[in-house]
MARGUVEX-716386 format. One record per residue: residue number from 1; residue in three letters; x, y, z of N, C-alpha, C in turn. Coordinates in Angstrom, 3 decimals, padded with zeros to 6 digits. Layout:
<nodes>
   pos   code        npx        npy        npz       capx       capy       capz        cpx        cpy        cpz
   NUM    ALA          X          Y          Z          X          Y          Z          X          Y          Z
...
</nodes>
This chain:
<nodes>
   pos   code        npx        npy        npz       capx       capy       capz        cpx        cpy        cpz
     1    MET   -021.223    011.184    037.640   -021.021    012.143    036.632   -019.910    012.858    036.519
     2    PRO   -019.249    012.672    035.529   -017.825    013.806    035.602   -018.037    015.323    035.624
     3    ASP   -017.127    016.157    036.089   -017.320    017.598    036.208   -016.624    018.210    035.041
     4    THR   -015.769    017.531    034.227   -015.150    018.068    033.227   -015.635    017.593    031.919
     5    VAL   -015.415    018.446    031.134   -015.863    018.236    029.847   -014.516    017.727    028.928
     6    PRO   -014.538    016.773    028.086   -013.343    016.274    027.680   -012.994    017.368    026.141
     7    ASP   -011.622    017.516    026.338   -010.919    018.166    025.186   -011.443    017.712    023.614
     8    ILE   -011.586    018.577    023.074   -012.084    017.938    021.726   -010.975    017.267    021.061
     9    ALA   -009.498    017.722    021.347   -008.655    016.796    020.709   -008.645    015.337    021.104
    10    ASP   -009.316    015.155    022.441   -009.114    013.749    022.968   -010.209    012.602    022.397
    11    ILE   -011.320    013.414    021.706   -011.998    012.724    021.053   -012.196    012.214    019.820
    12    HIS   -011.779    011.041    019.503   -011.482    010.521    018.183   -012.999    009.775    017.667
    13    ASP   -013.107    010.564    016.370   -014.287    010.020    015.677   -013.697    008.967    014.773
    14    GLU   -014.291    007.564    014.904   -013.744    006.526    014.127   -014.018    006.681    012.486
    15    ASN   -014.888    007.720    012.245   -015.100    007.783    010.963   -014.295    008.784    010.103
    16    THR   -013.420    009.461    010.935   -012.534    010.670    010.575   -011.865    010.257    009.228
    17    ASP   -010.952    009.139    009.394   -010.398    008.830    007.924   -011.321    008.563    006.851
    18    GLU   -012.436    007.895    006.821   -013.444    007.355    005.984   -013.997    008.966    005.609
    19    ASN   -014.008    009.775    006.317   -014.558    011.038    005.881   -013.869    011.943    005.201
    20    THR   -012.634    011.764    005.523   -011.490    012.450    004.943   -011.462    012.115    003.369
    21    ASP   -011.608    010.553    003.283   -011.342    009.703    002.043   -012.579    010.330    001.150
    22    ALA   -013.760    010.123    001.844   -015.004    010.568    000.680   -015.029    012.045    000.353
    23    ALA   -014.198    012.841    001.565   -014.196    014.274    001.088   -013.266    014.428   -000.139
    24    SER   -012.205    013.826   -000.293   -011.347    013.946   -001.199   -011.698    013.262   -002.469
    25    ALA   -012.484    012.377   -002.612   -012.887    011.645   -003.613   -013.765    012.231   -004.512
    26    ILE   -013.336    011.963   -006.029   -013.956    012.585   -007.129   -014.414    011.740   -008.131
    27    ARG   -015.855    011.965   -008.347   -016.479    010.897   -009.168   -017.220    011.699   -010.187
    28    GLU   -016.304    011.946   -011.212   -016.767    012.646   -012.597   -017.016    011.727   -013.641
    29    PRO   -017.716    011.689   -014.808   -017.797    010.953   -015.737   -016.285    010.279   -016.241
    30    ARG   -015.569    011.260   -016.545   -014.036    011.044   -016.982   -012.714    010.918   -016.069
    31    LEU   -013.252    011.136   -014.541   -011.916    011.165   -013.580   -012.809    010.616   -012.383
    32    TRP   -012.203    009.599   -012.058   -012.863    009.020   -010.453   -011.446    008.838   -009.755
    33    ARG   -011.586    009.456   -008.379   -010.465    009.293   -007.716   -011.134    009.142   -006.198
    34    ASP   -010.774    007.556   -005.799   -011.089    006.921   -004.446   -010.433    005.837   -004.336
    35    GLU   -010.473    005.273   -003.052   -009.384    004.258   -002.304   -007.996    003.978   -002.647
    36    GLY   -007.598    005.304   -003.022   -006.105    005.376   -003.215   -005.655    005.024   -004.792
    37    TRP   -006.594    005.311   -005.796   -006.589    005.291   -006.872   -007.115    006.432   -007.677
    38    THR   -006.714    006.563   -009.084   -007.209    007.457   -009.890   -007.472    007.007   -011.224
    39    ALA   -008.676    006.990   -011.574   -008.953    006.390   -012.868   -009.059    007.752   -013.772
    40    ARG   -008.586    007.679   -015.014   -008.544    008.761   -015.706   -009.182    008.389   -017.075
    41    ILE   -009.978    008.797   -017.824   -010.373    008.210   -019.110   -009.791    009.491   -019.956
    42    ILE   -008.957    008.835   -021.107   -008.304    009.712   -021.977   -008.104    009.145   -023.250
    43    LYS   -008.050    010.164   -024.266   -008.030    009.754   -025.773   -006.957    009.115   -025.988
    44    ASN   -007.410    007.538   -026.808   -006.244    006.639   -027.032   -005.661    007.214   -028.401
    45    ASP   -004.449    007.503   -028.151   -003.517    008.229   -029.401   -003.428    007.264   -030.633
    46    ASP   -003.519    005.984   -030.225   -003.256    004.888   -031.291   -004.582    004.970   -032.295
    47    ASP   -005.506    005.171   -031.866   -006.596    005.005   -032.777   -007.993    006.241   -032.299
    48    ASP   -009.287    006.044   -032.924   -010.320    007.103   -032.694   -011.011    006.731   -031.350
    49    GLY   -010.372    005.863   -030.475   -011.420    005.271   -029.386   -010.769    005.929   -028.172
    50    TRP   -010.908    005.527   -026.975   -010.774    006.071   -025.416   -010.044    004.868   -024.803
    51    ALA   -009.143    005.352   -023.681   -008.517    004.547   -023.041   -008.774    004.801   -021.661
    52    VAL   -008.340    003.985   -020.461   -008.573    004.528   -019.096   -007.245    004.083   -018.556
    53    GLU   -006.945    005.278   -017.894   -005.361    004.900   -016.721   -005.685    004.706   -015.445
    54    MET   -004.977    003.933   -014.772   -005.094    003.741   -013.393   -003.772    004.282   -012.697
    55    THR   -003.820    004.975   -011.840   -002.604    005.561   -011.076   -002.891    005.478   -009.648
    56    ARG   -001.990    004.862   -009.047   -002.088    004.885   -007.431   -001.598    006.074   -007.328
    57    ASP   -002.251    006.400   -006.084   -002.143    007.850   -005.365   -000.454    007.865   -004.878
    58    GLY    000.214    009.089   -005.486    001.544    009.153   -004.850    002.501    008.713   -005.987
    59    GLU    001.852    008.241   -007.083    002.820    007.728   -007.952    002.738    008.576   -009.462
    60    ARG    003.858    008.467   -010.207    003.776    009.489   -011.404    003.304    008.807   -012.562
    61    GLU    003.508    007.505   -012.679    003.201    006.516   -013.769    002.095    005.782   -013.451
    62    PRO    001.211    005.611   -014.439   -000.055    004.643   -014.507    000.421    003.348   -014.121
    63    THR   -000.248    002.731   -013.412    000.090    001.215   -013.080   -000.583    000.387   -014.358
    64    LEU   -001.670    000.817   -015.076   -002.491    000.129   -015.802   -003.082    000.855   -016.933
    65    ILE   -003.118    000.646   -017.903   -003.577    001.591   -019.211   -004.369    000.709   -019.900
    66    GLY   -005.688    000.636   -020.335   -006.454   -000.387   -020.811   -007.264    000.424   -021.957
    67    PRO   -008.079   -000.295   -022.738   -009.210    000.191   -023.461   -010.082    000.887   -022.795
    68    TRP   -010.979    001.725   -023.457   -012.433    002.089   -022.521   -013.493    002.145   -023.581
    69    THR   -014.477    001.685   -023.091   -015.812    001.532   -023.928   -016.277    002.868   -024.391
    70    MET   -016.726    002.873   -025.649   -017.304    004.023   -026.367   -018.840    004.260   -025.966
    71    GLY   -019.231    005.149   -025.776   -020.727    005.547   -025.501   -021.698    005.228   -026.424
    72    ARG   -022.828    005.577   -026.354   -023.946    005.362   -027.437   -023.724    006.154   -028.373
    73    ASP   -023.184    007.404   -028.481   -022.970    008.155   -029.700   -021.624    007.667   -030.657
    74    LYS   -021.052    006.733   -029.878   -019.856    006.103   -030.858   -018.927    007.194   -031.119
    75    LYS   -018.692    008.469   -029.990   -017.762    009.413   -030.437   -017.318    009.715   -028.897
    76    ASN   -018.291    009.510   -028.062   -017.550    010.038   -026.782   -017.432    008.801   -025.590
    77    PRO   -016.740    008.817   -024.664   -016.218    007.585   -024.229   -017.719    007.374   -022.882
    78    LYS   -017.830    006.132   -022.782   -018.697    005.750   -021.564   -018.604    006.431   -020.496
    79    PRO   -019.475    007.072   -019.739   -019.111    007.511   -018.384   -018.569    006.478   -017.438
    80    MET   -017.327    006.878   -016.591   -017.035    005.654   -015.295   -018.120    005.882   -014.428
    81    ASP   -018.580    004.414   -013.945   -019.495    004.461   -012.771   -018.748    003.448   -011.634
    82    LYS   -019.215    003.328   -010.699   -018.820    002.544   -009.349   -018.385    001.187   -009.794
    83    ALA   -018.990    000.541   -010.416   -018.886   -000.755   -010.798   -017.765   -000.973   -011.518
    84    ALA   -017.622   -000.012   -012.552   -016.311   -000.189   -013.514   -015.195    000.296   -012.810
    85    PHE   -015.106    001.308   -011.806   -014.044    001.580   -011.082   -013.590    000.604   -010.266
    86    ASN   -014.456    000.070   -009.346   -014.052   -000.987   -008.614   -013.573   -002.374   -009.377
    87    THR   -013.801   -002.431   -010.687   -013.235   -003.570   -011.356   -012.070   -003.088   -011.626
    88    LEU   -011.626   -001.911   -012.234   -010.551   -001.487   -012.663   -009.303   -001.364   -011.305
    89    VAL   -009.783   -000.975   -010.185   -009.046   -001.028   -008.879   -008.715   -002.460   -008.846
    90    LYS   -009.398   -003.393   -008.839   -009.309   -004.723   -008.463   -008.116   -005.184   -009.593
    91    THR   -008.386   -005.024   -010.887   -007.339   -005.388   -011.958   -005.987   -004.685   -011.909
    92    ALA   -005.916   -003.229   -011.427   -004.553   -002.606   -011.160   -004.029   -003.258   -010.101
    93    SER   -004.577   -003.398   -008.975   -003.991   -003.861   -007.464   -003.387   -005.235   -008.050
    94    GLU   -004.137   -006.134   -008.723   -003.789   -007.421   -009.043   -002.423   -007.368   -010.204
    95    PHE   -002.429   -006.450   -010.992   -001.316   -006.331   -011.835   -000.259   -005.740   -011.177
    96    ARG   -000.277   -004.895   -010.110    000.869   -004.240   -009.507    001.189   -005.509   -008.545
    97    ARG    000.468   -006.211   -007.935    000.933   -007.415   -007.027    001.827   -008.264   -007.891
    98    ARG    001.231   -008.718   -009.039    002.026   -009.782   -009.732    003.675   -008.942   -010.324
    99    SER    003.448   -007.564   -010.691    004.775   -007.157   -011.045    005.689   -007.135   -009.977
   100    GLU    004.990   -006.867   -008.551    005.945   -006.701   -007.660    006.786   -008.379   -007.473
   101    GLN    005.643   -009.292   -007.577    006.211   -010.623   -007.248    007.157   -010.928   -008.501
   102    GLN    007.002   -010.575   -009.743    008.087   -010.957   -010.614    009.569   -010.227   -010.549
   103    LEU    009.356   -008.945   -010.005    010.569   -008.416   -009.783    011.240   -009.026   -008.575
   104    HIS    010.445   -009.273   -007.331    011.050   -010.114   -006.353    011.980   -011.383   -006.712
   105    ALA    011.121   -011.994   -007.460    011.680   -013.168   -008.067    013.022   -013.193   -008.867
   106    GLN    013.228   -011.867   -009.775    014.186   -011.731   -010.400    015.427   -011.238   -009.691
   107    LEU    015.014   -010.497   -008.478    016.170   -010.018   -007.624    016.525   -011.025   -006.516
   108    HIS    015.611   -012.011   -006.244    016.223   -012.843   -005.130    015.943   -014.217   -005.388
   109    LYS    017.013   -015.020   -005.488    016.878   -016.407   -006.029    017.642   -017.299   -005.128
   110    HIS    017.491   -018.496   -004.911    018.035   -019.440   -004.106    018.290   -020.832   -004.567
   111    VAL    019.155   -021.523   -004.181    019.245   -023.140   -004.543    019.860   -023.756   -003.396
   112    MET    019.381   -025.130   -003.190    020.023   -026.213   -002.171    021.178   -027.036   -002.840
   113    VAL    022.286   -026.971   -001.983    023.308   -027.951   -002.266    023.764   -028.770   -001.124
   114    ASP    024.373   -029.636   -001.225    024.889   -030.667   -000.218    026.240   -029.982    000.131
   115    GLY    026.291   -029.924    001.550    027.794   -029.462    002.194    028.317   -030.551    002.840
   116    ALA    029.474   -030.427    003.563    030.000   -031.522    004.351    029.235   -031.732    005.766
   117    ASP    028.590   -030.877    006.052    027.758   -031.217    007.508    026.030   -031.121    007.265
   118    GLY    025.591   -031.384    005.790    024.372   -031.261    005.261    024.090   -030.328    004.393
   119    GLY    022.803   -029.867    004.093    022.107   -029.023    003.509    022.583   -027.751    003.373
   120    ILE    023.117   -027.033    002.472    023.391   -025.572    002.309    022.528   -024.847    001.275
   121    LYS    021.586   -023.785    001.979    021.113   -023.074    001.117    021.754   -021.498    000.803
   122    VAL    021.703   -021.511   -000.759    022.566   -020.245   -000.995    021.796   -019.384   -001.614
   123    THR    021.898   -018.191   -001.231    021.059   -017.132   -001.978    021.739   -016.070   -002.578
   124    LEU    020.641   -015.549   -003.525    021.493   -014.300   -004.270    020.643   -013.431   -004.333
   125    ASP    020.729   -012.087   -003.425    019.874   -010.918   -003.537    020.555   -009.876   -004.299
   126    ILE    020.190   -009.190   -005.591    020.541   -008.461   -006.233    019.859   -007.051   -005.978
   127    VAL    020.687   -005.964   -005.862    020.555   -004.553   -005.418    020.555   -003.773   -006.715
   128    PRO    019.741   -003.600   -007.386    019.753   -002.723   -008.392    020.045   -001.402   -008.417
   129    ASP    021.026   -000.918   -007.818    021.345    000.404   -007.533    021.760    001.084   -008.948
   130    ASP    021.222    002.615   -009.149    021.536    003.028   -010.520    023.094    003.255   -010.748
   131    ASP    023.886    003.348   -009.782    025.138    003.842   -010.184    026.177    002.758   -009.771
   132    PHE    025.791    001.917   -008.784    026.670    000.924   -008.252    025.719   -000.524   -008.281
   133    PRO    025.201   -001.337   -009.149    024.639   -002.450   -008.699    025.523   -003.402   -008.116
   134    TYR    024.936   -004.253   -007.373    025.713   -005.348   -007.078    024.720   -006.584   -006.454
   135    ALA    025.233   -007.746   -006.149    024.375   -008.805   -005.602    025.107   -009.301   -004.351
   136    ASP    024.402   -009.606   -003.304    025.027   -010.492   -002.057    024.870   -012.013   -002.296
   137    LEU    025.663   -012.716   -002.357    025.612   -014.190   -002.328    026.004   -014.751   -001.090
   138    LYS    025.271   -015.508   -000.454    025.175   -015.938    000.915    024.882   -017.441    001.012
   139    ALA    025.641   -018.072    002.070    025.412   -019.474    002.142    024.706   -019.574    003.687
   140    TRP    023.781   -020.333    003.769    022.907   -020.779    005.149    023.056   -022.233    005.573
   141    ASP    023.226   -022.614    006.639    022.981   -023.934    006.992    021.518   -024.460    007.330
   142    ASP    021.500   -025.489    007.499    019.985   -026.082    007.905    019.186   -025.399    009.106
   143    ALA    020.223   -024.731    010.139    019.824   -024.146    010.977    019.314   -022.816    010.859
   144    GLY    019.771   -022.159    009.746    019.273   -020.843    009.409    020.624   -019.946    009.722
   145    GLU    021.829   -020.260    010.249    022.708   -019.716    010.540    023.627   -019.243    009.280
   146    LEU    024.358   -017.953    009.064    024.861   -017.587    008.155    026.243   -018.219    008.328
   147    LEU    026.612   -018.764    006.826    028.142   -019.417    006.989    028.992   -018.634    006.331
   148    ALA    028.570   -018.003    005.184    029.469   -016.998    004.226    028.524   -016.129    003.498
   149    LYS    029.255   -015.036    003.170    028.905   -013.918    002.585    029.709   -013.289    001.573
   150    ALA    029.621   -013.096    000.316    030.271   -012.616   -000.593    029.635   -011.612   -001.595
   151    GLN    030.087   -010.431   -001.688    029.679   -009.582   -002.788    030.127   -009.942   -004.287
   152    VAL    029.094   -010.222   -005.036    029.555   -010.483   -006.417    028.660   -009.471   -007.682
   153    ALA    028.979   -009.680   -008.756    028.260   -008.638   -009.767    026.990   -009.050   -009.963
   154    PRO    025.991   -007.873   -010.178    024.623   -008.421   -010.384    024.259   -009.410   -011.345
   155    ASN    025.173   -009.556   -012.222    024.935   -010.613   -013.404    025.416   -011.708   -012.894
   156    PHE    025.635   -012.185   -011.771    026.138   -013.358   -011.768    025.301   -014.505   -011.525
   157    LYS    025.512   -015.641   -012.386    024.469   -016.696   -012.602    024.421   -017.831   -011.561
   158    LEU    023.361   -017.547   -010.695    023.351   -018.628   -009.375    022.571   -019.862   -010.088
   159    SER    023.278   -021.143   -009.781    022.865   -022.167   -010.346    023.354   -023.358   -009.359
   160    ALA    022.853   -024.280   -009.188    023.296   -025.605   -008.289    024.815   -025.721   -008.637
   161    GLU    025.244   -025.817   -009.829    026.557   -025.819   -009.818    027.513   -024.902   -009.575
   162    SER    027.258   -023.394   -009.762    027.767   -022.274   -009.217    027.876   -022.546   -007.718
   163    ALA    026.805   -022.541   -007.038    026.435   -022.726   -005.563    027.685   -023.847   -005.232
   164    ALA    027.640   -024.826   -005.474    028.369   -026.085   -005.194    029.944   -025.596   -005.416
   165    ARG    030.255   -025.092   -006.565    031.489   -024.812   -006.461    032.213   -023.607   -005.543
   166    TRP    031.163   -022.531   -005.312    031.546   -021.775   -004.196    031.587   -022.440   -002.794
   167    VAL    031.052   -023.403   -002.417    030.747   -023.995   -001.154    032.073   -024.947   -001.186
   168    GLU    032.272   -025.650   -002.295    033.685   -026.608   -002.296    034.705   -025.655   -002.095
   169    SER    034.652   -024.522   -002.690    036.135   -023.637   -002.722    036.272   -022.925   -001.214
   170    GLY    035.566   -023.176   -000.399    035.764   -022.857    000.906    035.071   -021.314    000.861
   171    TYR    033.931   -021.251    000.016    033.422   -019.616    000.038    034.253   -018.598   -000.347
   172    ARG    035.437   -018.751   -001.221    036.038   -017.839   -001.709    035.150   -017.054   -002.829
   173    LYS    035.436   -015.801   -002.988    034.765   -014.976   -003.811    034.898   -015.348   -005.174
   174    PRO    033.515   -015.586   -005.604    033.562   -016.219   -007.215    034.137   -015.085   -007.976
   175    THR    034.639   -015.354   -008.991    035.139   -014.607   -010.378    034.059   -014.411   -011.395
</nodes>
């Protein structure tokens, strides 16, 4: 039997994070905060109805805003419940994931072209800086080795034809 008592700082309660989340959770009829999301039922400015906005913790703008069901009195909103909140979290998370995928697809493009020594993958990565946006044009060989890199305007149109011209020019910076 050990003669010493462990320091309280050395003891880790596996439920600490869960308890902290539960303590900060809010479950009111028009406001739910849990699982990193806040659902707020608000008056719909466009009509006499109600809307719900889903905001990710730490973000200023809502990820999703949608209509909310009227209550039985046809005047006040239906109160939020766990099932509705879970559905909203799933919907907002999916919307967020799709938006991120769409943005990634807009900012990162690639095409394959034939080079003298085999296939060449040409990539365009747009950097949407507020002050000085630009794009990196890169060429990669079949082994994944970087062959060339050029900085181009963010509106550079990457196509099989423009990539082939760049490769054929000896990777001179496109104009």
